[in-house]
C-alpha positions in Angstrom: 0.0 0.0 0.0 1.5 3.3 -1.1 1.8 6.4 1.1 -1.1 8.1 -0.7 -3.5 5.4 0.2 -2.3 5.3 3.8 -2.8 9.1 4.2 -6.4 8.8 2.8 -7.2 6.0 5.3 -5.8 8.1 8.2 -7.9 11.1 7.2 -11.0 9.0 7.0 -10.4 7.6 10.4 -9.8 11.0 11.9 -13.1 12.3 10.3 -15.1 9.4 11.7 -13.6 9.8 15.2 -14.2 13.5 15.1 -17.9 13.0 14.3 -18.1 10.5 17.0 -16.5 12.8 19.6 -18.7 15.8 18.7 -21.8 13.6 18.6 -21.0 12.3 22.0 -20.4 15.8 23.3 -23.7 17.0 21.9 -25.5 14.1 23.5 -23.9 14.8 26.8 -24.6 18.5 26.5 -28.2 17.8 25.6 -28.5 15.5 28.6 -27.2 18.3 30.9 -29.6 20.8 29.3 -32.5 18.6 30.0 -31.4 17.9 33.5 -30.3 21.3 34.7 -32.3 21.2 38.0 -31.0 19.7 41.3 -34.2 17.8 42.1 -32.5 14.4 41.7 -30.1 15.2 44.6 -30.7 13.3 47.9 -32.1 15.6 50.6 -32.2 15.3 54.4 -35.4 14.4 56.3 -35.8 18.0 57.5 -35.5 19.4 54.0 -37.8 20.0 51.0 -36.9 20.5 47.3 -37.3 24.1 46.0 -39.4 22.7 43.2 -41.9 21.3 45.6 -42.1 24.6 47.4 -42.6 26.4 44.1 -45.4 24.0 43.3 -47.1 24.6 46.6 -46.9 28.4 46.0 -48.3 27.9 42.5 -51.2 25.9 43.8 -52.0 28.4 46.4 -51.5 26.0 49.3 -51.8 27.4 52.8 -48.1 27.7 53.8 -46.0 30.2 55.6 -42.6 31.1 54.1 -40.0 32.2 56.7 -36.8 33.9 55.7 -34.1 33.6 58.4 -31.4 35.6 56.6 -30.4 39.2 57.3 -32.4 42.2 56.3 -29.8 43.1 53.6 -30.0 39.7 52.1 -33.8 39.8 52.1 -33.9 43.2 50.3 -31.6 41.9 47.6 -34.0 39.0 46.8 -36.6 37.0 48.6 -39.6 34.8 48.1 -42.8 36.7 47.7 -44.9 37.2 50.9 -42.1 35.7 53.1 -41.8 36.7 56.7 -38.4 37.8 57.9 -36.9 36.7 61.2 -33.1 36.5 61.2 -32.0 33.2 62.8 -29.9 35.0 65.5 -33.1 36.7 66.7 -35.3 33.6 66.5 -37.0 32.6 69.8 -40.5 31.7 71.1 -41.1 35.4 71.8 -40.0 36.7 68.3 -42.0 33.9 66.6 -45.1 35.0 68.5 -44.5 38.6 67.6 -44.8 37.8 63.8 -47.8 35.7 64.3 -46.1 32.3 64.6 -46.8 31.6 68.3 -48.5 28.6 69.9 -51.5 28.7 67.5 -49.1 28.2 64.5 -47.2 25.1 65.9 -49.1 22.8 63.5 -49.0 25.2 60.6 -47.0 24.2 57.5 -43.9 26.5 57.7 -41.2 26.5 55.2 -37.9 28.0 56.3 -35.1 29.2 53.9 -31.8 31.0 54.0 -28.9 31.4 51.5 -27.6 27.9 51.4 -29.6 25.8 53.9 -27.3 26.0 56.9 -29.0 28.8 58.8 -32.4 27.4 58.0 -31.3 24.1 59.5 -30.4 25.9 62.7 -33.8 27.6 62.6 -35.4 24.2 62.0 -33.7 22.8 65.1 -34.8 25.7 67.3 -38.4 25.6 66.1 -38.5 21.8 66.4 -37.4 22.1 70.0 -40.2 24.6 70.6 -42.8 22.2 69.5 -43.4 23.1 65.8 -44.5 19.9 64.1 -44.9 20.8 60.4 -41.7 22.6 59.3 -39.2 22.1 56.5 -36.0 23.7 55.4 -35.5 24.5 51.7 -32.6 22.3 50.4 -29.8 24.6 49.1 -31.6 27.7 50.1 -31.9 30.8 47.8 -28.7 29.7 45.9 -30.5 26.5 44.8 -33.7 28.4 44.0 -31.9 31.0 41.8 -29.7 28.4 40.0 -32.8 26.5 38.9 -34.6 29.7 38.0 -37.7 29.1 40.1 -40.3 32.0 40.1 -42.1 33.7 42.9 -39.2 36.0 43.9 -39.0 39.7 44.3 -36.7 42.5 45.6 -37.2 45.4 47.8 -37.4 46.5 51.5 -39.1 44.4 54.1 -42.6 45.6 55.1 -43.1 44.2 58.6 -46.3 42.2 58.9 -47.9 39.6 61.2 -49.4 36.4 60.1 -52.9 35.7 61.4 -53.3 32.0 62.2 -56.9 31.0 62.7 -57.0 29.0 65.9 -59.7 26.5 66.8 -61.7 28.9 69.1 -61.8 31.5 66.3 -64.7 29.6 64.9 -65.4 26.2 66.4 -64.6 24.1 69.4 -64.9 24.5 73.2 -63.8 27.6 74.9 -63.4 27.9 78.7 -63.8 31.2 80.6 -64.0 31.9 84.3 -65.7 34.8 86.0 -62.5 35.9 87.7 -58.9 34.6 88.0 -58.4 35.5 91.7 -60.5 35.5 94.9 -59.2 37.2 98.0 -60.5 35.7 101.3 -58.7 38.4 103.3 -57.9 37.9 107.0 -59.5 34.7 108.4 -59.2 32.9 111.8 -57.0 29.9 112.0 -59.6 28.0 114.2 -62.7 29.5 112.6 -63.4 26.5 110.3 -63.1 26.2 106.5 -63.9 29.0 104.1 -65.2 28.6 100.6 -65.9 30.5 97.4 -67.5 29.7 94.1 -66.2 30.5 90.6 -68.4 30.4 87.5 -66.9 28.4 84.7 -68.5 29.0 81.2 -68.2 27.5 77.8 -68.2 30.2 75.2 -67.3 27.9 72.4 -69.4 25.8 69.9 -68.7 22.3 71.2 -69.0 20.6 74.6 -66.3 21.6 77.1 -64.9 18.7 79.0 -63.2 19.3 82.4 -60.6 16.8 83.6 -59.4 15.9 87.1 -59.0 19.3 88.9 -56.0 19.6 91.2 -54.6 22.2 93.6 -51.2 23.4 94.6 -51.7 22.3 98.2 -53.8 19.8 100.2 -55.2 22.5 102.3 -57.3 23.5 99.3 -60.0 21.2 97.9 -62.4 21.7 94.9 -65.5 20.3 93.3 -67.3 21.3 90.1 -71.0 20.9 89.5 -70.5 19.4 86.0 -67.5 18.0 84.2 -69.2 18.4 80.8 -70.4 21.9 79.9 -72.5 22.3 76.8 -71.9 25.2 74.4 -73.2 28.4 76.0 -73.5 26.6 79.4 -71.8 27.0 82.7 -70.9 25.2 85.9 -70.0 26.1 89.5 -66.5 25.5 90.8 -66.5 25.4 94.6 -63.1 26.0 96.3 -62.7 25.2 100.0 -59.7 26.3 102.1 -58.9 24.9 105.5 -56.8 27.4 107.5 -56.0 24.8 110.2 -55.0 21.9 107.9 -51.3 22.4 108.5 -48.8 25.1 109.3 -49.1 27.9 106.7 -47.0 31.0 105.9 -47.4 33.9 108.3 -48.0 36.5 105.7 -50.5 36.7 102.8 -50.1 33.7 100.4 -51.8 32.1 97.5 -53.0 28.7 96.4 -53.7 27.7 92.8 -56.4 25.5 91.3 -55.5 23.8 88.0 -58.4 23.0 85.6 -57.6 20.7 82.7 -59.8 21.0 79.6 -60.3 20.0 76.0 -60.0 23.7 74.9 -57.1 23.5 72.5 -56.1 27.1 73.2 -56.4 26.8 77.0 -55.7 23.2 78.0 -55.2 24.1 81.6 -57.0 27.0 83.1 -55.9 28.3 86.5 -57.7 30.2 89.2 -56.2 31.4 92.5 -57.2 32.1 96.0 -55.4 34.6 98.3 -55.4 34.1 102.1 -54.1 35.8 105.3 -54.5 33.6 108.4 -54.9 35.2 111.8 -52.9 32.6 113.7 -54.1 31.4 117.1 -57.6 32.7 116.7 
């Protein structure tokens, strides 16, 4: 085989290999173009994919978005309608101040930061406070922006407070008592027991159930006229104090009565009596 034929064969081989290389590159590039998002990444149990959050927003689901970055970061870009509470300021008090107090502990709350690190810290804090339906956005705003998800905006933070509808806003039992404190004043040590009656009402829409009532001291006893109070009804709570039951403080002191209920917003109502014993009389 002469040199001319050898050169022709080599050129042909190079051309074939070249097409194969570029074809492979195009296929690889096409695969990457069709799989640009990060949704195939493995996430932790406390996390949620940004795409799933975007879908919830799109469908108008009842969720709360909580941004735990700084004010400056928020103003540069944030998710629409997100609350702002920097993680270093997060506590039971500050959560309550923005409307995410006890009544929101079962609310679906989605937390996000820049990368997911601060939102994990916020998740841990809120989890320890009893929040049961919270998630941290995997990858944070970086992930969100890289995948070009919508529902973002820029601008200053306008402070607002979320209104969470609690059970007794509309339905359910609701306990009230005519007063929280009764003052017996000065009573004789050997004058026998003294008693007073509180009126317990149910201002809700369902039957109020009263559990086993207890007191802070054995010198105080209680009884209630009915442990089941219909909507709009009431019961009488009688409290009896024995000044000679055992040795008591010499100055004015208090005893507390604990009333367990099925009122989700007031599972243990308290009333108090105040006493001053005239010892030896």
